[in-house]
C-alpha positions as CSV (number, residue, x, y, z in Angstrom):
1,M,0.0,0.0,0.0
2,K,1.3,3.4,-0.9
3,I,2.0,5.7,2.1
4,S,-0.5,8.3,0.8
5,D,-3.2,5.6,0.6
6,F,-2.2,4.4,4.0
7,E,-2.6,7.9,5.5
8,T,-5.9,8.4,3.8
9,S,-7.2,5.1,5.2
10,V,-6.1,6.0,8.7
11,R,-7.7,9.5,8.6
12,Y,-11.0,7.9,7.4
13,K,-11.0,5.3,10.2
14,L,-10.2,7.9,12.9
15,R,-12.7,10.5,11.7
16,G,-14.4,12.1,14.8
17,W,-11.8,10.9,17.3
18,Y,-9.8,14.2,17.2
19,G,-11.6,17.5,17.4
20,R,-8.8,19.6,16.0
21,Q,-6.9,19.1,12.7
22,E,-3.5,19.5,14.3
23,Y,-4.2,16.7,16.7
24,E,-5.3,14.4,13.9
25,D,-2.3,15.3,11.8
26,S,0.0,14.5,14.8
27,A,-1.7,11.2,15.4
28,V,-1.6,10.2,11.8
29,Q,2.2,10.9,11.6
30,R,2.7,8.9,14.8
31,I,0.9,6.0,13.3
32,V,2.8,6.3,10.0
33,S,6.1,6.2,12.1
34,L,4.9,3.0,13.9
35,R,4.3,1.4,10.5
36,N,7.7,2.5,9.2
37,E,9.4,1.1,12.3
38,Y,7.7,-2.3,11.9
39,R,8.7,-2.5,8.3
40,E,12.3,-1.5,9.1
41,L,12.6,-4.0,11.9
42,L,11.2,-6.8,9.8
43,S,13.2,-5.9,6.7
44,S,16.0,-8.1,7.9
45,C,13.8,-11.0,8.8
46,K,14.3,-13.8,6.3
47,R,11.3,-16.0,7.3
48,E,8.6,-16.9,4.8
49,G,5.3,-15.1,5.1
50,I,6.6,-11.7,6.3
51,A,5.7,-9.8,3.1
52,P,2.1,-11.0,2.9
53,L,1.7,-10.6,6.7
54,L,2.8,-6.9,6.3
55,D,0.2,-6.4,3.6
56,Y,-2.4,-7.9,5.9
57,L,-1.4,-5.5,8.7
58,D,-2.2,-2.6,6.4
59,E,-5.5,-4.1,5.2
60,C,-6.8,-5.0,8.7
61,G,-5.9,-1.6,10.2
62,Y,-3.4,-3.0,12.7
63,Y,-1.4,0.2,13.0
64,Y,-4.3,2.5,14.0
65,R,-6.1,0.0,16.4
66,P,-6.0,0.5,20.1
67,S,-4.8,-2.3,22.4
68,S,-7.9,-2.3,24.5
69,A,-11.2,-0.5,25.0
70,D,-10.7,0.7,28.5
71,R,-7.3,-0.5,29.8
72,H,-3.8,0.1,28.6
73,H,-3.0,1.8,25.2
74,N,-6.6,2.5,24.6
75,Y,-6.1,5.1,21.8
76,P,-5.3,5.2,18.1
77,G,-2.0,3.4,17.4
78,G,-2.0,1.8,20.9
79,L,-1.8,-1.8,19.7
80,A,1.3,-1.3,17.5
81,E,2.9,1.0,20.2
82,H,2.4,-1.6,22.9
83,C,3.8,-4.5,20.8
84,L,6.8,-2.4,19.9
85,G,7.3,-1.6,23.6
86,V,7.2,-5.3,24.5
87,Y,9.7,-6.1,21.7
88,R,12.1,-3.4,22.9
89,K,11.9,-4.6,26.5
90,M,12.6,-8.2,25.5
91,A,15.5,-7.1,23.3
92,S,17.1,-4.8,25.9
93,E,16.7,-7.3,28.7
94,N,17.8,-10.4,26.8
95,L,20.0,-11.8,29.5
96,S,19.3,-15.4,28.5
97,G,20.8,-15.1,25.0
98,L,17.5,-15.7,23.3
99,D,17.5,-15.7,19.5
100,E,17.0,-12.2,18.2
101,E,14.6,-13.2,15.5
102,S,12.5,-15.1,18.0
103,I,12.3,-12.0,20.2
104,L,11.3,-9.9,17.2
105,I,8.5,-12.3,16.1
106,V,7.1,-13.0,19.6
107,G,7.4,-9.4,20.8
108,L,5.8,-7.8,17.7
109,F,3.1,-10.3,17.2
110,H,2.1,-11.7,20.6
111,D,-1.1,-9.6,20.4
112,L,-1.7,-9.9,16.7
113,C,-5.1,-11.3,17.5
114,K,-6.3,-7.7,18.2
115,C,-5.6,-6.7,14.6
116,D,-9.4,-6.5,13.8
117,M,-10.9,-6.5,17.3
118,F,-11.3,-2.9,18.3
119,Y,-12.7,-0.1,16.2
120,F,-13.7,3.6,16.7
121,V,-17.2,5.2,16.6
122,G,-16.6,8.9,17.2
123,R,-14.9,9.2,20.5
124,S,-15.8,5.7,21.6
125,I,-13.9,2.3,21.3
126,H,-16.0,-0.7,20.5
127,A,-15.0,-4.4,20.2
128,H,-15.9,-7.3,17.9
129,K,-16.2,-10.6,19.7
130,R,-13.3,-12.8,18.8
131,D,-12.4,-16.2,20.2
132,G,-9.1,-17.0,21.8
133,H,-6.1,-14.6,22.3
134,G,-2.7,-16.1,21.9
135,R,-4.3,-19.0,20.0
136,R,-5.7,-16.6,17.4
137,S,-2.4,-14.7,17.1
138,V,-0.7,-18.0,16.2
139,R,-3.4,-18.9,13.7
140,I,-3.0,-15.6,11.9
141,L,0.8,-16.0,11.7
142,R,0.3,-19.5,10.3
143,R,-2.3,-18.4,7.8
144,Y,0.2,-16.1,6.2
145,G,2.9,-18.8,6.2
146,V,5.1,-17.5,9.0
147,P,6.8,-20.6,10.5
148,L,7.2,-20.8,14.3
149,S,9.4,-22.9,16.4
150,G,7.7,-24.8,19.3
151,E,9.0,-22.4,21.8
152,E,7.8,-19.4,19.8
153,Y,4.4,-21.0,19.4
154,R,4.1,-21.6,23.1
155,A,5.4,-18.1,24.0
156,I,2.7,-16.4,21.9
157,R,0.0,-19.0,22.7
158,Y,0.5,-18.7,26.4
159,H,2.0,-15.2,26.9
160,M,-0.9,-14.2,29.3
161,G,-1.6,-15.6,32.7
162,R,0.1,-16.4,35.9
163,S,2.7,-19.1,35.7
164,D,1.4,-20.7,39.0
165,N,-2.2,-21.0,37.9
166,P,-3.1,-24.6,39.1
167,K,-5.9,-25.0,36.6
168,R,-3.8,-24.0,33.6
169,L,-0.8,-26.0,34.8
170,K,-2.9,-29.1,34.1
171,D,-2.4,-28.3,30.4
172,P,1.0,-29.9,29.6
173,D,1.8,-27.3,26.9
174,F,1.2,-24.4,29.3
175,A,3.2,-26.2,32.0
176,K,6.1,-26.5,29.5
177,A,5.8,-22.9,28.3
178,V,6.0,-21.3,31.7
179,K,9.5,-22.8,32.2
180,E,10.8,-21.6,28.9
181,P,12.9,-18.3,28.7
182,L,11.1,-16.9,25.7
183,R,7.6,-17.2,27.3
184,I,9.0,-15.8,30.6
185,A,10.5,-12.8,28.7
186,V,7.3,-11.9,26.8
187,N,5.1,-12.4,29.8
188,K,7.3,-10.0,31.9
189,A,7.6,-7.4,29.1
190,D,3.9,-7.5,28.4
191,H,3.0,-6.8,32.0
192,E,5.6,-4.1,32.4
193,D,4.7,-2.2,29.3
194,A,1.0,-2.3,30.1
195,A,1.7,-1.1,33.6
196,E,3.9,1.8,32.4
197,A,1.2,2.9,29.9
198,C,-1.5,2.9,32.7
199,S,0.9,4.9,34.9
200,R,1.5,7.5,32.1
201,A,-2.3,7.8,31.5
202,K,-2.9,8.3,35.2
203,R,-0.2,11.0,35.4
204,K,-1.8,12.8,32.4
205,L,-5.2,12.7,34.0
206,L,-3.8,14.2,37.2
207,S,-2.1,17.0,35.3
208,L,-5.4,17.9,33.7
209,S,-7.4,17.9,36.9
């Protein structure tokens, strides 16, 4: 998709969210920057399926989607911003010597399932009902031919949830995943990035009160 077409699509989808043109312009440029960073990071990834997956991210509106309706990163571009934040944390805190490409794929796409979940109606965020979470992220990656190792699959599939949940530990795949460094890294980074976003939002609200 040409960058001009991408910008036009984003503006159309966000119509009514920003009351002033300069705010909309700033948001669109931020979202374009997110898209550019994704493409730059993935340009060195040699896996099959990356090119069609990038096309799909444009088509489904991934870059302008929020990460939630009322929790962390609940604003235009929040989903891509959150996933980039998780990737950066995983990369900077890689003390276990994890494979860099695994960190890239798991960090950027652990929440791929939200690519078509949330949408805007004026100043409100609404959600389509979608099944699964990590499970759906894995399905989308596989749909576009992106191969995953077993550890990558489990890290994305089980990135959410406490590692000591007795009920989930009855699932042998979950029990295996919670001991693996890649799942430990994405789970930690996911929680930290979400918490930091909530803290920033709280500080902003306090400054406006």
